[in-house]
C-alpha positions as CSV (number, residue, x, y, z in Angstrom):
1,M,-64.6,121.7,-58.8
2,S,-61.3,119.5,-56.5
3,A,-62.1,117.9,-53.9
4,A,-61.2,120.4,-50.9
5,D,-58.2,118.6,-47.8
6,L,-59.3,122.1,-46.0
7,L,-62.4,123.9,-45.5
8,A,-62.7,126.5,-42.9
9,E,-66.0,127.6,-42.2
10,S,-67.3,131.1,-40.7
11,V,-64.3,130.9,-38.2
12,V,-64.2,133.4,-35.2
13,K,-61.6,133.3,-32.8
14,R,-61.2,135.6,-30.1
15,F,-58.7,136.5,-27.1
16,G,-60.5,138.3,-24.6
17,D,-62.2,141.4,-26.1
18,H,-59.8,141.7,-29.1
19,T,-61.4,139.1,-32.4
20,A,-57.4,137.4,-33.7
21,V,-60.1,136.0,-37.1
22,D,-62.9,137.6,-38.1
23,S,-65.3,135.3,-39.0
24,I,-63.5,133.8,-42.4
25,S,-64.3,130.8,-44.9
26,F,-62.5,129.7,-48.0
27,S,-61.5,125.8,-49.1
28,V,-58.5,124.7,-50.4
29,A,-58.3,122.7,-53.0
30,R,-56.4,118.8,-53.2
31,G,-53.3,119.8,-55.3
32,S,-52.7,123.6,-54.9
33,F,-50.5,125.9,-53.3
34,F,-52.4,128.4,-51.1
35,S,-51.1,131.6,-49.4
36,I,-52.4,134.0,-46.7
37,L,-51.1,137.3,-47.0
38,G,-51.0,140.1,-44.5
39,P,-48.9,142.0,-42.4
40,S,-47.8,141.3,-39.0
41,G,-50.6,141.3,-36.2
42,C,-53.1,140.8,-39.1
43,G,-54.5,137.3,-37.8
44,K,-52.7,134.9,-40.1
45,S,-50.8,132.8,-37.9
46,S,-53.9,133.0,-35.6
47,L,-55.9,131.3,-38.4
48,L,-53.0,129.1,-39.3
49,Y,-53.4,127.9,-35.7
50,L,-57.0,127.0,-36.4
51,M,-56.5,125.0,-39.3
52,G,-53.5,123.0,-38.1
53,L,-56.1,122.1,-34.8
54,L,-53.4,123.8,-32.6
55,D,-56.0,126.1,-30.9
56,R,-59.6,125.9,-31.2
57,A,-61.9,128.7,-32.9
58,T,-64.0,130.8,-30.8
59,E,-66.6,130.1,-33.4
60,G,-66.8,128.2,-36.6
61,D,-65.5,125.3,-37.9
62,V,-62.6,123.5,-39.4
63,L,-63.4,120.6,-41.6
64,I,-60.2,118.3,-42.8
65,N,-61.0,116.3,-45.5
66,G,-64.8,116.3,-44.8
67,E,-64.7,116.1,-41.6
68,S,-65.8,118.2,-39.1
69,T,-63.1,119.1,-36.0
70,A,-65.9,121.5,-34.0
71,N,-66.7,119.4,-31.2
72,M,-63.6,116.3,-31.5
73,S,-61.5,115.6,-27.9
74,S,-58.3,117.0,-27.8
75,D,-56.9,113.2,-28.3
76,A,-59.1,112.9,-31.2
77,L,-57.8,116.4,-32.4
78,T,-53.9,115.2,-32.0
79,A,-54.6,112.1,-33.9
80,L,-55.8,113.8,-36.8
81,R,-53.4,116.4,-36.9
82,L,-50.7,113.5,-36.8
83,E,-51.6,111.7,-39.2
84,K,-53.0,114.2,-41.2
85,I,-51.0,117.4,-41.1
86,G,-47.6,118.6,-41.9
87,F,-46.3,121.9,-40.2
88,V,-43.4,124.0,-41.4
89,F,-42.4,127.2,-39.2
90,Q,-40.2,130.5,-39.8
91,F,-38.1,128.6,-37.3
92,H,-37.4,125.0,-38.3
93,F,-37.1,123.9,-34.7
94,L,-35.6,120.7,-35.3
95,L,-34.1,119.4,-32.0
96,P,-30.0,120.2,-32.0
97,E,-29.1,116.9,-30.4
98,F,-30.6,114.8,-33.3
99,T,-29.3,114.5,-36.7
100,A,-31.0,115.4,-39.7
101,L,-32.4,111.6,-40.5
102,E,-33.1,111.7,-36.6
103,N,-35.3,114.7,-36.7
104,V,-37.3,113.2,-39.9
105,G,-37.9,110.0,-38.3
106,L,-39.3,111.8,-34.7
107,P,-42.9,111.9,-36.2
108,M,-43.0,108.1,-37.8
109,R,-41.7,106.7,-34.4
110,K,-44.6,108.9,-32.7
111,L,-47.1,107.4,-35.3
112,G,-45.9,104.1,-34.8
113,R,-46.6,102.3,-37.6
114,L,-43.5,101.5,-39.2
115,R,-40.5,99.2,-38.4
116,A,-37.1,101.6,-37.2
117,D,-35.7,100.4,-40.5
118,E,-38.2,101.6,-42.2
119,I,-38.3,104.4,-40.5
120,E,-34.7,105.3,-41.6
121,A,-35.4,104.5,-45.2
122,R,-38.4,106.7,-45.4
123,A,-36.3,109.5,-43.8
124,L,-33.5,108.9,-46.0
125,R,-35.7,108.9,-49.3
126,L,-37.3,112.4,-48.1
127,L,-34.0,113.9,-47.8
128,A,-32.7,112.4,-51.0
129,D,-35.9,114.3,-52.5
130,L,-35.0,117.3,-51.4
131,G,-31.2,117.0,-52.4
132,L,-30.0,116.8,-48.8
133,E,-29.1,113.1,-49.0
134,G,-25.2,114.5,-48.0
135,N,-26.6,115.8,-44.8
136,A,-28.4,112.8,-43.2
137,R,-26.0,112.3,-40.8
138,K,-25.2,115.9,-40.2
139,R,-26.3,118.0,-37.2
140,P,-28.6,121.2,-37.6
141,D,-25.6,123.6,-36.4
142,K,-23.2,121.8,-39.3
143,M,-26.6,122.8,-41.7
144,S,-27.1,126.3,-43.4
145,G,-30.1,127.8,-43.1
146,G,-31.5,126.6,-46.2
147,Q,-30.5,123.1,-45.7
148,R,-32.3,123.3,-42.0
149,Q,-35.7,124.3,-43.3
150,R,-35.4,121.5,-46.1
151,V,-34.5,119.0,-43.3
152,A,-38.1,120.6,-41.6
153,I,-39.7,120.3,-44.7
154,A,-38.7,116.7,-44.9
155,R,-39.8,116.1,-41.3
156,C,-43.4,117.7,-42.0
157,L,-43.8,114.7,-44.5
158,A,-43.0,111.9,-42.7
159,N,-45.8,110.5,-42.1
160,D,-47.6,111.2,-45.5
161,P,-49.9,114.4,-44.6
162,Q,-52.3,115.5,-47.3
163,L,-52.0,119.1,-46.0
164,L,-49.1,121.3,-45.5
165,L,-49.5,124.3,-43.4
166,C,-46.4,126.8,-43.5
167,D,-46.1,129.8,-41.0
168,E,-43.7,132.3,-42.4
169,P,-41.6,129.6,-44.3
170,T,-39.1,131.6,-45.6
171,G,-38.5,134.5,-43.1
172,N,-35.2,133.7,-41.9
173,L,-33.7,132.8,-46.0
174,D,-32.0,134.9,-48.5
175,S,-33.2,134.9,-51.7
176,A,-32.2,131.8,-53.6
177,N,-32.8,130.0,-50.5
178,T,-36.4,131.7,-50.5
179,R,-36.9,129.9,-54.1
180,T,-35.7,126.5,-53.6
181,V,-38.9,126.8,-50.9
182,I,-41.1,127.8,-53.3
183,E,-40.4,125.7,-56.1
184,T,-40.6,122.8,-53.3
185,F,-44.1,123.8,-52.0
186,Q,-44.8,123.9,-55.6
187,R,-43.6,120.8,-57.0
188,L,-45.2,119.4,-53.7
189,A,-49.0,120.7,-54.3
190,H,-49.0,120.3,-58.4
191,A,-46.8,117.3,-58.3
192,D,-47.4,115.1,-55.4
193,R,-51.4,116.3,-55.1
194,R,-50.3,117.7,-51.8
195,S,-52.6,120.7,-50.2
196,V,-50.3,123.5,-49.0
197,V,-51.4,126.5,-46.9
198,C,-48.2,129.4,-46.8
199,V,-48.9,132.1,-44.2
200,T,-46.4,134.9,-45.4
201,H,-46.1,138.9,-45.4
202,D,-43.8,138.1,-48.2
203,E,-45.0,139.3,-51.7
204,S,-43.2,137.0,-53.5
205,V,-44.1,134.0,-52.1
206,A,-47.8,135.0,-52.1
207,A,-47.2,135.7,-55.9
208,A,-46.6,132.3,-56.5
209,A,-49.1,130.2,-55.1
210,D,-52.6,129.6,-57.1
211,R,-54.5,131.9,-54.7
212,R,-54.2,134.2,-52.5
213,I,-56.3,136.2,-49.4
214,R,-55.2,138.9,-47.9
215,M,-55.8,139.9,-44.2
216,M,-56.1,143.1,-42.7
217,D,-57.4,143.1,-38.8
218,G,-58.7,139.7,-38.4
219,A,-60.4,139.7,-41.8
220,V,-60.3,139.0,-45.0
221,V,-59.8,141.8,-47.5
222,G,-58.5,140.4,-50.8
223,D,-59.1,137.4,-52.6
224,D,-57.5,136.2,-56.3
């Protein structure tokens, strides 16, 4: 069995009397494309925020590369998230005043391990890998929706995370750009040996994954 980059153990998330995530357990194998499928309001985004250490579970534990996060301090969670996890959201959240190159460089500047010239070189390489070498000096408003989302993917790869978490990443894209994003995720999983987790309500996105779990009312109702 492949090593697990992420392991959820009986994870529960409650908001008052409402249970958004109801005792869910699963593992995400290294080098796999994993999808969480379900309608709006089923709890899949709440689960993703727990996996990404953006929120704490009411009960249970999330392990990143075998390391328990249940009792980590907020500072330790922030450091682990910055180094080990990349995020892609439905809305690209690129900073409009910065170029694509500058947006991709931001996580590296925050981590503080590379010199300015190394940051620029890596950002250019990531953009080129996603077919965006001609857009490096453009601001987001000068790019298409599909190009902006690929810049967001390049940004999520900036610190070379092993785990990528994607929340409805194709929700605002047409079918051609959706296929490009899906193929990118498959390459990142299978060729680069990263673990890609994609929350979606789109059956075509889920069908491209190596494994799918289905959620309804906070619980897993299918796993294939």
